[in-house]
N, C-alpha and C positions, 0 to 999 in steps of 0.2 A: 560439533553437532551438525555441521552442514550435510554430512552424509545421511543424516536421519530426517531431513526435512521432507523427503518423499513420503514419510509415514503419516504426515498430517492429512487428515481426510475431511476436514470441515471447510466450508467456503472461507477463503482468505483473500483479503485485500491488503496490499502493502502500500502505504502512503508515505511519500517523501516530498520535501520541498525542492523545487527546481534548482535553487541556489545553495542547497545543503551539500556542498562538495564532499565532505567526509563520509556522508551516508548514501550518496547516490549509487555507487557501485554495490555496497552491501544490500541495498534495497532491491537492486536488479537481480542479485544472486538469490535472495529469498524468493522473489517472484518466479524466477526460472526453475527453482528446485522444488517448489511446493506445487504439486499437481493442481492445475486449474486456477492457480492464484492469478490475481489481476494486480498490475502495478499502476498506481495513480501518481503522477508527478504533478504537484500543485505549482502552478506558475506564480510568479511574484511572491515567492515564499522561500525561506531558508529552513532553519531548524524547528520553527514553531508555526507550521502552516495553519493550525487551528486559530492562531492569533493574527498571523500576517495576511492570510487570505481566507477568512472564515466562510465566505459563501462557497468557494470552491471546495473547501474541506467538508462542509456540510453536505454538498452534493455528492462527494465521494463516499461519505459515511452512509448517506441515504441509499445510494446505489448498492452499496455492500449489503445493507440490511434487506433491501428488496430481493437481492440475489440469494441471500441466506434463507429468507422466508420461502422462496420458491423451490429450494432444494429439498 
């Protein structure tokens, strides 16, 4: 499906924990291949950034929603 990611036309934010080693590269690929996507790497977090660093995660989600509303 990687070759079809360019078809996504809605605002996209890819969120990954900085210490989530198995998912860092896939997250980067998603963000690179989805036009206009933003990659947010949550520091002090691994696979569950919403639990491990909730303030940073909420900031990322809030920024995404602001961007989506503006588009």
